[in-house]
C-alpha positions in Angstrom: 11.2 -12.2 -11.5 7.7 -13.0 -13.5 6.6 -10.1 -15.6 3.8 -7.9 -14.1 0.6 -9.1 -15.5 -1.6 -6.1 -14.3 -3.1 -5.1 -17.7 -3.5 -0.7 -17.3 -7.3 -0.4 -18.0 -6.7 3.0 -19.3 -3.9 5.1 -20.9 -2.9 8.1 -19.3 -2.0 11.2 -21.0 0.9 12.1 -19.2 1.7 15.4 -20.7 -1.2 16.9 -19.2 0.9 16.8 -16.0 2.9 19.6 -14.4 6.6 18.7 -13.7 8.2 21.9 -12.2 7.3 22.5 -8.7 8.3 25.1 -6.1 11.1 24.4 -3.5 10.0 24.0 0.0 11.7 25.1 3.1 12.9 22.3 5.6 10.7 21.8 8.8 12.3 21.1 12.1 9.0 19.8 13.4 6.0 18.4 11.8 3.7 20.2 14.3 4.5 23.5 12.5 2.3 22.4 9.6 -0.7 23.8 9.2 -4.0 22.4 11.0 -5.4 21.2 7.6 -2.1 19.3 6.3 -1.9 18.1 10.4 -5.3 16.3 9.7 -4.6 15.2 6.9 -1.7 13.4 8.3 -3.3 12.1 10.7 -5.8 10.0 8.7 -3.0 8.5 6.9 -1.3 7.2 10.2 1.4 9.7 10.3 1.4 11.4 13.4 2.9 14.8 13.2 3.9 15.1 16.5 6.3 11.7 16.0 4.7 10.2 18.9 5.6 6.4 19.6 7.4 6.8 16.6 11.2 5.6 15.5 11.5 8.4 12.7 10.0 10.5 10.3 10.3 11.4 6.5 8.1 13.9 5.0 8.6 14.5 1.3 6.2 17.9 -0.2 5.8 17.9 -3.8 9.5 17.5 -4.9 11.1 18.4 -1.4 12.3 16.2 1.1 11.1 19.1 4.2 11.4 17.1 7.1 13.7 13.7 8.1 15.0 12.0 11.1 15.2 9.2 13.4 16.7 8.9 17.1 16.7 5.3 16.7 20.3 3.8 16.8 19.1 0.8 14.7 17.7 2.4 11.8 18.7 4.8 9.0 16.0 7.1 7.2 17.2 9.4 4.7 16.6 10.4 1.1 16.8 8.3 -1.5 18.9 11.1 -3.4 20.9 11.2 -0.4 21.2 7.3 0.2 22.5 7.2 -3.7 24.9 9.9 -3.1 26.3 8.0 0.6 26.0 4.3 -0.7 27.9 4.6 -4.3 24.5 4.4 -6.1 23.1 1.5 -4.3 23.7 -0.7 -6.6 23.1 -3.4 -4.5 19.2 -2.7 -4.7 18.4 0.1 -7.1 16.4 -1.5 -9.8 17.2 -5.1 -8.5 13.6 -6.2 -8.0 12.0 -3.6 -9.8 13.3 -3.3 -13.5 14.0 0.1 -14.4 12.7 -0.3 -18.0 10.0 -2.7 -16.7 6.9 -0.2 -18.2 6.5 3.6 -19.1 6.1 4.7 -15.1 8.5 2.8 -14.4 10.9 4.5 -17.1 9.5 7.8 -16.1 10.4 7.5 -12.6 14.0 6.8 -13.4 13.9 9.6 -15.6 12.3 12.5 -13.7 13.1 10.8 -9.6 12.4 13.0 -7.0 13.6 11.7 -4.3 11.5 9.1 -2.2 12.8 7.6 0.5 15.2 4.9 1.8 14.9 2.8 5.1 17.0 0.5 6.2 17.1 -1.4 9.7 20.3 -2.5 11.1 21.5 -6.0 11.6 19.6 -7.7 14.8 17.4 -4.6 15.4 14.1 -4.7 16.8 12.5 -1.7 15.5 8.8 -1.9 17.4 8.1 1.7 17.4 6.9 2.4 13.8 8.9 4.5 11.2 6.7 6.5 9.6 6.8 8.3 5.6 4.8 10.6 3.8 4.5 11.6 0.0 2.5 14.7 -0.1 0.9 16.6 -3.1 -0.1 20.8 -2.3 0.0 21.6 -6.2 -2.8 20.5 -8.5 -1.8 18.9 -11.6 1.7 18.2 -10.4 3.2 15.0 -11.1 5.5 13.5 -8.2 7.9 10.6 -9.2 9.7 9.0 -6.5 12.2 5.8 -5.8 12.1 4.0 -2.2 14.5 1.1 -0.9 13.4 -0.5 2.2 16.0 -2.7 3.7 15.9 -5.3 6.6 19.1 -6.4 7.5 19.5 -9.5 9.2 17.7 -11.1 12.2 16.2 -7.5 12.3 12.3 -6.0 12.9 11.8 -3.1 10.7 7.9 -1.5 11.6 6.8 1.2 8.9 3.9 2.9 8.4 3.6 5.1 5.4 0.8 7.7 3.9 0.3 9.0 0.4 -2.0 12.4 -0.1 -3.1 15.3 -1.3 -3.5 18.8 0.3 -6.8 20.2 0.8 -7.7 22.0 -2.4 -5.8 19.9 -4.4 -8.0 18.0 -7.2 -6.0 16.0 -9.6 -2.4 14.6 -10.0 0.0 12.0 -10.9 2.0 10.1 -8.6 4.5 7.3 -9.7 6.4 5.8 -6.9 8.8 2.9 -7.6 9.3 0.6 -4.0 12.0 -2.1 -3.6 12.0 -4.4 -0.7 14.6 -6.6 0.4 14.4 -9.1 4.1 17.0 -10.8 4.6 17.6 -13.7 6.6 15.2 -14.4 9.6 14.2 -10.4 9.2 10.4 -8.8 9.3 9.6 -5.9 7.6 5.6 -5.0 8.4 4.7 -2.1 6.0 1.3 -0.2 6.2 0.3 1.9 3.3 -2.6 4.8 3.2 -3.1 6.0 0.5 -5.8 9.2 0.7 -5.7 10.9 -2.8 -7.9 13.5 -4.5 -10.7 12.5 -6.7 -9.0 12.9 -9.9 -5.8 11.6 -8.8 -3.6 8.8 -11.2 -1.5 7.0 -8.8 0.5 3.9 -10.7 3.1 2.5 -7.7 5.0 0.0 -9.0 6.7 -2.7 -5.9 8.4 -5.7 -5.6 9.7 -7.7 -2.5 12.8 -9.8 -2.3 12.6 -12.5 0.8 15.6 -14.2 2.0 15.3 -17.7 4.4 13.2 -17.1 7.4 12.2 -13.8 6.3 8.4 -12.4 6.6 7.1 -9.7 4.9 3.6 -8.1 6.0 1.8 -5.9 3.6 -1.4 -4.2 4.4 -2.9 -1.7 2.3 -5.9 0.5 2.6 -7.8 2.8 0.1 -11.0 4.5 1.0 -11.3 7.4 -1.1 -12.2 8.1 -4.8 -9.2 8.1 -6.0 -9.5 8.5 -10.4 -7.5 5.6 -11.5 -5.4 3.8 -9.1 -3.1 0.5 -10.7 -0.7 -1.2 -8.9 0.3 -5.3 -8.6 2.9 -5.5 -5.8 5.1 -9.0 -6.4 6.5 -10.8 -3.6 9.7 -13.6 -4.7 10.0 -16.2 -1.4 14.1 -16.8 -2.3 14.5 -18.5 0.9 13.5 -21.8 2.8 10.9 -20.5 5.1 10.2 -17.4 4.1 6.6 -15.7 4.3 4.4 -13.0 2.7 1.1 -11.9 3.8 -0.7 -9.2 1.7 -3.8 -7.3 3.0 -5.9 -5.3 1.4 -9.0 -3.0 2.4 -10.5 -0.9 -1.0 -13.6 1.1 -1.3 -14.5 2.4 -4.4 -17.1 5.4 -5.0 -18.7 6.4 -7.8 -15.8 7.6 -10.7 -13.2 5.6 -9.3 -11.4 2.6 -10.9 -8.9 0.6 -9.0 -6.6 -2.5 -10.3 -5.5 -3.8 -7.6 -3.6 -7.3 -6.8 -0.8 -9.0 -5.3 1.4 -11.9 -6.7 3.7 -14.5 -4.4 6.4 -16.7 -6.1 7.1 -19.0 -3.6 10.8 -21.1 -4.6 11.8 -22.9 -1.6 10.9 -25.4 0.6 9.0 -24.1 3.6 7.8 -20.4 1.9 4.4 -19.5 3.0 1.8 -17.1 1.9 -1.3 -15.1 1.9 -3.4 -12.9 -0.5 -6.5 -11.8 1.4 -8.7 -8.6 0.0 -11.7 -7.0 1.0 -13.2 -5.0 -1.8 -16.7 -2.4 -1.9 -18.0 -0.8 -4.7 -20.6 2.1 -3.8 -20.4 2.6 -7.4 -16.6 2.5 -8.9 -15.2 -0.1 -10.6 -12.4 -2.7 -8.8 -10.6 -5.2 -10.5 -9.1 -7.6 -7.3 -6.3 -9.8 -8.9 -3.9 -12.4 -7.1 -1.5 -15.0 -7.9 0.2 -17.5 -6.0 3.0 -19.5 -7.7 4.5 -22.4 -6.5 7.9 -23.5 -7.6 8.8 -26.3 -5.2 7.8 -28.9 -3.3 6.6 -28.3 0.4 4.8 -24.7 0.2 1.8 -23.3 1.6 -0.9 -20.9 0.2 -3.9 -19.1 0.4 -5.8 -16.4 -1.9 -8.9 -14.6 -0.3 -10.5 -12.3 -2.4 -14.1 -11.2 -1.5 -16.1 -8.0 -3.1 -19.5 -6.6 -1.7 -21.6 -4.3 -4.2 -23.5 -1.5 -2.5 -24.3 -0.1 -5.9 -26.0 -1.5 -9.2 -23.4 1.0 -10.9 -20.7 -0.5 -9.1 -18.1 -3.3 -10.7 -16.3 -6.0 -8.8 -13.9 -7.6 -10.9 -12.4 -10.8 -8.7 -9.3 -12.8 -10.6 -7.8 -15.2 -8.4 -4.7 -17.2 -9.6 -2.9 -20.2 -8.2 0.0 -21.9 -10.7 1.4 -24.9 -9.4 4.9 -26.2 -11.5 5.6 -29.2 -9.2 3.5 -32.2 -6.7 3.4 -32.2 -2.9 2.0 -28.4 -3.0 -0.8 -27.1 -1.0 -2.6 -23.7 -2.5 -6.2 -22.9 -2.3 -8.4 -20.1 -3.2 -11.4 -18.4 -2.4 -13.2 -15.8 -4.5 -16.7 -14.6 -3.9 -18.8 -11.1 -5.1 -22.4 -9.9 -4.1 -24.3 -8.0 -2.5 -25.4 -7.5 1.6 -27.9 -10.3 2.3 -31.5 -8.4 3.5 -32.0 -11.5 6.0 -28.8 -10.5 7.7 -30.1 -6.9 7.7 -33.7 -7.9 8.9 -31.9 -10.1 11.6 -30.3 -7.0 13.2 -32.8 -4.7 12.5 -34.7 -6.9 14.6 -32.5 -6.4 17.4 -33.3 -2.7 17.6 -31.0 -1.0 14.7 -32.3 1.0 12.0 -31.4 -0.1 8.5 -28.5 2.3 8.1 -27.0 1.5 11.2 -27.3 -2.6 10.3 -26.1 -1.9 6.7 -23.0 -0.1 8.5 -22.3 -2.6 10.8 -22.2 -5.4 8.4 -19.8 -3.3 5.5 -17.6 -2.6 9.3 -17.5 -6.1 9.7 -16.6 -6.9 6.0 -14.2 -4.3 5.6 -12.3 -5.1 9.0 -8.7 -6.7 8.8 -6.5 -7.0 12.0 -3.3 -4.4 11.1 -0.9 -4.3 13.8 0.3 -1.2 15.2 -2.1 1.0 13.5 -2.9 4.3 15.5 -6.3 4.2 17.4 -6.4 7.6 16.0 -7.3 6.4 12.4 -8.8 3.1 13.4 -11.7 5.4 14.3 -11.4 7.8 11.2 -11.2 4.4 9.2 -14.2 3.1 10.7 -16.2 6.5 10.3 -15.2 6.5 6.7 -16.6 2.8 6.2 -19.7 3.6 8.0 -20.4 6.5 5.7 -20.5 4.2 2.7 -24.5 2.6 3.0 -25.5 6.7 2.9 -23.8 6.8 -0.5 -25.1 3.6 -1.8 -28.6 4.5 -0.7 
């Protein structure tokens, strides 16, 4: 697999984060969490009631406090438990994301505090999402997890996962390795929503392997002011007709640094890929990367990176890359960074909207991506957060 091109935009002093956390008791029902914690979960797409969910996983600091599924076609458990049950998960562990890839993957291997293992059985059609949450309740705590997600042949796996900090937590470190394996004819739809505290440092390290006829869909949403976020997931399409799609929605408020991108390596005939990112800065810095690698004839791929600057103090750096290694392939890219056109605002104001309402409507339209399976309550919360962005910029 190609090496990760994500370039760290700042060194982290890992010594400032605590490594010891208190043990938390088990919960048979997430609705027993405090109302404040439940509100945070709803904002990241995790429903404490479990309504219209096929299963739930909840890790609080270093403790897995809730894990269950009532759907016969799925498994969900702690990654630590799965390694004990399945001979160390040798078939998957460290195969997509090398353990020695960088300082963060080495840290996660040395400190691993659970993470989740999710698997759909052959032929299983899991339409109601499985939900997983990695939650921090201790200030300045480091949380290091390793997740394994497997969709067996001809299965359909839908996951909503949220990472968040509890009210009152201002800082911490989250290091998360996630390895995805999409078997022949299978589909994984993976929606990740981050809702971190303003002084959080976040280092996900993710990779995907897709076999013949498989499909991987990633939706990533971050509309909160995490201080330092760096991620660059890579999907390798190893089988004929494999498909990968990455959608990302980013909002960088003042003080935020987001170095986010995706790469797809298309290795077999008939593979398809799409990377689409929408980035808005109200004063923070966004580096939006995208990289498509075509290694065989008969592949098609498109990269689209668009940024909207709402403040002179903000920065958006779009880095699109196309790498063709053979003839008879189709790859394209589109990148644009700019501000809201004044004529668009004036047109909407002529229709009776205030300047703030017009700006909100334009931003909402810019950031809107059709994310399948997103709960209605979360859609409304995301819309509210988007509408507030123009107020920050004025």
